[in-house]
C-alpha positions in Angstrom: 86.3 104.3 89.7 86.0 107.9 91.3 84.5 108.4 94.7 82.8 111.6 95.7 84.5 113.3 98.7 82.9 115.3 101.6 85.1 118.8 101.1 84.0 119.7 104.8 86.5 117.0 106.3 90.0 116.3 105.8 90.4 114.8 102.2 93.3 112.9 102.9 91.7 111.0 105.7 88.7 110.1 103.5 91.2 108.8 100.6 93.2 106.9 103.1 89.7 105.3 104.5 88.8 104.4 100.9 92.2 102.6 100.2 91.7 100.7 103.5 88.4 99.8 102.5 89.7 98.3 99.1 92.2 96.5 101.0 89.7 94.8 103.4 87.2 93.8 100.5 89.9 92.3 98.5 90.1 94.8 95.8 93.9 95.1 96.8 94.8 91.9 98.1 97.9 91.3 100.5 101.1 91.6 98.7 99.7 93.5 95.7 100.5 96.8 94.3 98.2 100.0 95.4 97.8 103.0 93.2 100.8 105.3 93.1 100.8 109.1 94.3 100.1 110.2 90.5 97.2 107.6 90.2 95.7 108.5 93.5 95.7 112.3 92.8 94.3 111.8 89.4 91.7 109.6 90.5 90.4 111.7 93.5 91.4 114.8 91.6 93.4 116.2 94.5 97.2 117.6 94.8 99.9 115.2 94.7 101.0 116.5 98.2 97.5 115.3 99.4 97.9 111.7 97.9 101.6 111.8 99.2 100.2 112.4 102.6 97.8 109.5 102.2 100.5 107.1 101.3 102.9 108.4 104.4 100.0 107.7 106.8 99.2 104.3 105.4 103.0 103.3 105.8 103.1 104.5 109.0 100.2 102.6 110.1 101.8 99.5 108.7 99.0 99.0 106.0 101.3 99.4 102.9 105.2 98.9 102.4 107.2 100.5 99.9 109.8 99.1 97.5 112.0 101.4 96.0 111.8 101.4 92.2 108.8 99.1 92.2 106.0 100.7 94.0 103.9 100.5 97.2 102.2 97.2 98.2 99.7 96.0 100.6 101.7 94.9 103.6 101.1 91.4 104.6 99.0 91.3 107.9 100.1 88.8 110.4 97.8 86.0 111.3 95.4 86.6 114.3 
């Protein structure tokens, strides 16, 4: 599932927005594993450093959580 990116805007922000959109639409439900840095870099054809920046941003925002040795997962959202 490849997405065309606008190379005139920050690519990592666009990829982060795609991941958040997938979380919101249920493609990646709460608690499910999200693609790894290697998988993101392959899907979007970007450097692994760009994919790492995406994951770091999403983790900082509380969208995802990491478990050492297991991967990165959609963070459980508190009920509103």
